[in-house]
C-alpha positions in Angstrom: 16.9 -16.5 29.1 14.8 -17.0 26.0 11.0 -17.4 26.4 10.1 -21.2 26.5 6.6 -20.5 25.2 7.8 -18.9 22.0 10.4 -21.6 21.4 7.8 -24.4 22.1 5.4 -22.8 19.6 8.1 -22.7 16.9 9.1 -26.4 17.4 5.4 -27.4 17.4 4.8 -25.5 14.2 7.8 -27.2 12.5 6.5 -30.6 13.6 3.0 -29.7 12.3 4.4 -28.6 8.9 6.4 -31.9 8.6 3.2 -33.8 9.2 1.2 -31.7 6.7 3.9 -32.1 4.0 3.6 -35.9 4.2 0.0 -35.6 2.9 -1.1 -35.0 -0.7 -1.5 -31.3 -1.2 -2.3 -28.9 -4.0 0.9 -27.7 -5.7 0.5 -24.1 -4.5 -0.1 -25.2 -0.9 2.8 -27.6 -1.0 5.2 -24.8 -2.2 4.0 -22.4 0.5 4.3 -24.9 3.3 7.7 -26.2 2.0 9.1 -22.6 2.1 7.9 -22.1 5.6 9.3 -25.5 6.7 12.7 -24.7 5.2 12.8 -21.3 6.9 11.9 -22.8 10.3 14.4 -25.7 10.0 17.6 -23.7 11.0 15.7 -22.0 13.8 14.5 -25.3 15.2 18.0 -26.8 15.0 19.3 -23.7 16.9 16.5 -24.3 19.6 17.6 -28.0 20.0 21.3 -27.1 20.3 20.6 -24.4 22.8 18.3 -26.6 24.9 20.8 -29.5 24.8 23.5 -27.2 26.2 21.1 -25.9 28.8 20.2 -29.4 29.9 23.8 -30.5 30.1 24.6 -27.3 32.1 21.8 -28.1 34.6 23.2 -31.6 35.1 26.6 -30.3 35.8 25.3 -27.7 38.2 23.4 -30.5 40.1 26.6 -32.6 40.1 28.7 -29.8 41.6 26.1 -28.9 44.2 25.8 -32.6 45.4 27.8 -32.9 48.6 28.5 -36.6 47.8 30.4 -35.7 44.6 34.1 -36.6 44.7 36.3 -33.5 44.9 38.3 -34.4 41.8 35.0 -35.0 39.8 33.7 -31.7 41.1 36.8 -29.9 39.8 36.4 -31.5 36.4 32.7 -30.6 36.3 33.4 -27.0 37.2 35.9 -26.7 34.3 33.4 -28.3 31.9 30.7 -25.9 33.2 32.8 -22.8 32.4 33.3 -24.1 28.8 29.6 -25.0 28.5 28.5 -21.6 29.8 30.5 -19.9 27.0 29.0 -22.3 24.4 25.5 -21.7 25.7 26.0 -18.0 25.5 27.1 -18.3 21.9 24.2 -20.6 21.1 21.7 -18.2 22.7 23.1 -15.3 20.6 22.8 -17.5 17.5 19.2 -18.3 18.4 18.3 -14.6 19.1 19.6 -13.8 15.6 17.5 -16.7 14.1 14.4 -15.4 15.9 14.7 -11.8 14.5 11.8 -10.8 12.3 12.7 -11.4 8.7 12.1 -8.9 5.9 9.6 -10.6 3.7 11.4 -9.3 0.7 14.8 -10.8 1.5 14.5 -13.8 -0.8 13.2 -11.7 -3.7 15.1 -11.0 -6.9 16.4 -7.5 -7.3 15.9 -4.6 -9.8 19.2 -2.7 -9.7 19.2 0.9 -10.9 22.4 2.8 -11.2 22.5 6.5 -12.5 25.5 8.8 -13.0 25.3 11.8 -10.7 27.6 14.8 -10.6 30.8 14.6 -12.6 29.7 14.3 -16.3 31.6 11.7 -18.2 33.6 10.6 -15.2 30.4 9.9 -13.3 29.2 7.7 -16.1 32.5 5.8 -16.1 32.1 5.4 -12.3 28.5 4.1 -12.8 29.9 1.5 -15.1 32.5 0.5 -12.5 29.8 0.0 -9.9 27.6 -2.0 -12.3 30.6 -4.3 -13.1 31.3 -4.6 -9.3 27.7 -5.8 -8.6 27.8 -8.1 -11.7 30.9 -9.8 -10.5 29.7 -10.1 -6.9 26.4 -11.6 -8.2 28.4 -14.1 -10.3 30.3 -15.2 -7.1 26.9 -15.8 -5.4 25.6 -17.9 -8.3 23.1 -15.2 -9.2 22.1 -14.3 -12.8 22.3 -10.7 -14.1 20.4 -9.4 -17.1 20.5 -5.8 -18.3 17.0 -4.5 -18.9 17.8 -1.1 -20.3 21.0 1.0 -20.5 22.1 4.4 -21.7 25.8 4.5 -22.3 28.0 7.5 -21.5 29.9 9.3 -24.3 33.3 8.1 -22.9 32.0 4.7 -21.7 30.2 3.5 -18.6 26.5 4.3 -18.2 24.4 7.4 -17.8 21.8 4.9 -16.5 21.6 1.2 -16.3 18.7 -1.0 -15.0 19.3 -4.7 -14.5 17.5 -7.7 -12.9 19.5 -9.8 -10.5 18.0 -13.2 -10.0 19.0 -15.5 -7.1 18.1 -16.6 -3.6 18.7 -13.9 -1.0 19.7 -11.3 -3.6 17.7 -8.5 -1.9 18.9 -9.6 1.6 22.5 -9.0 0.6 22.2 -6.0 -1.8 19.5 -3.9 0.0 22.2 -2.0 1.9 23.7 -0.7 -1.3 21.0 1.9 -2.0 22.3 5.5 -1.8 24.9 7.9 -3.2 28.3 6.4 -4.0 31.2 8.8 -4.4 34.5 8.3 -6.3 37.7 10.4 -5.9 40.3 9.8 -8.6 42.3 11.5 -11.4 40.4 11.1 -14.7 42.4 9.8 -17.7 41.6 13.1 -19.5 43.0 15.2 -16.6 46.5 16.4 -17.7 47.3 18.3 -14.4 46.8 15.2 -12.3 44.0 16.9 -10.2 41.7 14.6 -8.3 38.1 14.8 -9.3 35.1 13.9 -7.2 32.1 12.3 -9.0 29.0 10.4 -7.8 26.5 7.8 -8.9 23.2 6.8 -7.3 22.3 3.2 -6.7 18.8 2.0 -6.0 18.2 -1.7 -5.0 14.5 -2.6 -5.3 12.9 -6.0 -4.4 11.3 -7.3 -7.6 7.5 -6.9 -7.2 5.1 -9.7 -8.0 1.6 -9.4 -9.5 0.0 -9.9 -6.1 2.1 -7.0 -4.6 0.7 -4.2 -6.7 -2.6 -3.8 -8.5 -2.2 -1.7 -11.6 -5.3 -0.4 -13.4 -5.0 -0.4 -17.2 -6.9 2.8 -17.3 -4.1 4.5 -15.3 -1.5 3.6 -18.0 -0.5 5.4 -21.2 1.6 3.2 -23.4 3.6 4.7 -26.4 5.6 2.8 -29.0 8.6 4.5 -30.5 11.7 3.7 -32.6 14.7 2.5 -30.8 17.7 4.8 -30.5 21.4 4.2 -30.2 23.5 1.2 -31.3 21.8 -1.5 -33.3 22.8 -1.4 -36.9 20.1 -1.6 -39.6 17.4 -2.5 -37.0 17.5 1.0 -35.4 14.7 3.4 -36.5 13.0 1.0 -38.8 10.6 -0.6 -36.4 8.8 0.8 -33.4 9.9 -1.8 -30.9 10.7 0.5 -28.0 8.0 1.0 -25.4 7.3 3.9 -23.0 4.9 3.2 -20.2 3.6 6.1 -18.1 1.7 5.5 -14.9 -0.5 8.6 -14.8 -1.4 8.8 -11.1 2.2 8.6 -9.9 3.9 10.1 -12.9 6.4 7.2 -13.1 7.7 6.7 -16.6 9.6 3.5 -17.8 11.1 3.2 -21.3 12.5 -0.1 -22.6 14.3 -0.6 -25.9 16.9 -3.2 -25.3 14.9 -6.0 -27.0 13.9 -6.2 -30.6 10.5 -7.5 -29.6 7.9 -4.8 -28.7 6.0 -7.5 -26.6 9.1 -8.3 -24.5 10.0 -4.6 -24.1 6.5 -4.0 -22.8 6.7 -7.0 -20.3 10.1 -5.7 -19.0 8.7 -2.1 -18.7 5.7 -3.4 -16.7 8.0 -5.4 -14.4 10.1 -2.3 -13.6 7.0 -0.1 -13.2 5.4 -2.6 -10.8 8.7 -2.7 -8.8 9.0 1.1 -8.6 5.3 1.4 -7.5 5.8 -1.3 -4.9 9.0 0.4 -3.7 7.2 3.7 -3.5 4.6 2.1 -1.2 7.4 0.5 0.9 9.2 3.9 1.2 6.0 5.5 2.5 5.7 2.7 5.1 9.3 3.1 6.1 8.9 6.8 6.5 6.0 6.2 8.9 8.2 3.8 10.9 11.2 6.2 10.8 11.4 6.5 14.6 11.7 2.7 14.9 14.3 2.5 12.2 16.5 5.3 13.3 19.0 3.0 15.0 19.4 0.7 12.0 22.0 0.9 9.2 21.2 3.9 7.0 17.9 5.4 6.5 17.0 4.0 3.1 17.1 7.5 1.7 18.4 7.4 -1.8 20.1 10.8 -1.4 22.2 9.6 1.5 25.9 9.5 0.8 26.9 6.0 1.9 30.3 5.2 0.5 33.5 6.7 -0.9 35.9 5.0 -3.3 39.3 6.8 -3.1 41.6 5.7 -5.9 44.9 7.5 -4.8 44.7 5.9 -1.4 43.3 2.6 -2.6 40.6 2.7 0.0 36.8 2.3 0.3 35.0 3.9 3.2 31.4 3.1 4.2 30.2 6.2 6.2 27.3 4.5 7.9 29.4 2.1 9.9 32.8 4.0 9.9 34.4 1.1 8.0 37.5 1.7 5.8 39.1 -1.1 3.8 42.3 -0.6 1.8 41.1 -3.1 -0.8 39.7 -0.9 -3.5 40.7 -3.1 -6.5 39.4 -6.3 -4.8 36.1 -4.5 -3.9 35.6 -3.3 -7.4 36.3 -6.8 -8.7 33.4 -8.0 -6.5 35.8 -10.2 -4.4 35.9 -8.1 -1.2 32.5 -6.4 -1.5 31.1 -9.2 0.7 33.3 -8.0 3.6 31.5 -4.7 3.6 28.1 -6.3 3.2 28.7 -8.8 6.0 29.5 -5.9 8.4 26.4 -4.0 7.3 24.2 -7.1 7.9 25.8 -7.6 11.4 25.3 -4.0 12.3 21.7 -4.1 11.3 21.2 -7.3 13.3 22.8 -5.7 16.3 20.4 -2.8 16.0 17.4 -5.1 15.7 18.5 -7.1 18.7 18.9 -3.9 20.8 15.4 -2.8 19.7 13.9 -6.3 20.7 15.6 -6.1 24.1 14.1 -2.6 24.8 10.5 -3.7 23.8 
């Protein structure tokens, strides 16, 4: 049974928010309370459905226990009771999931970083495949993707690509993608037909906001330099590229995609802020490692999480022992959601188990 005191407190808070939102409020306060009200709404609906089923079940139990109940009516009530018990159990599970503590970052936009690993040109091509997979998956979710900076491989793909993905729940869905992705396939340049193994590293970071990280201007060294790479006459004529170095951490961010030095600097600062915030989160996660051991993955960027095997047309996620023979559909972003949904469910199961042991 779920604790009534906790459920009552949630319903009361939802009612109080509804009352407060009917009043005239400063814009900032209204936005904050509206967000909390929207987050509580599905939980309160789950509470009401669960309690309605429990109330109906109590009535049926009383009816069955009443010696004056007609035998035929009792038989009907017992059948209804079995169905209702099944429904109540499902509603209770749904409510337990709704009550799980939320990652405060789940609704944030994402900074996606993909880097080619071992495998040379083939690794860069694979990094390009991964980026297109996430780009297509994001489009299906209605999210927007913008490349912030990219370094192309000699044969195509990317040595490194950093992009911003904007959309509600982006981090909640994509946070399980951080780690080492491995590909096994025969490169186009391989005459003997030998299978090569290459890797790419994916980092999914919740986009930091100004209030998350305080950056002291004195800790920054900002250099301007000429853009390199494709760009026609514009290249090497103006110093629009920006390199920002955060001296205490040693983090360096270079931006040159935009022709505006001002915009490149703003993008570089956004990435720097996100990396610093992620660094702080990683330290906190390490401190809570014992608590998180049962959850999906460790958050370690060096952890090999998935293999894409072209000859067999399969994708295997090693954290949850899941293999799907849908490699083309996954790389098209169509079936990636199937893997993500299982990862989310596994993590929820681990969180539920942790709650029950506390």
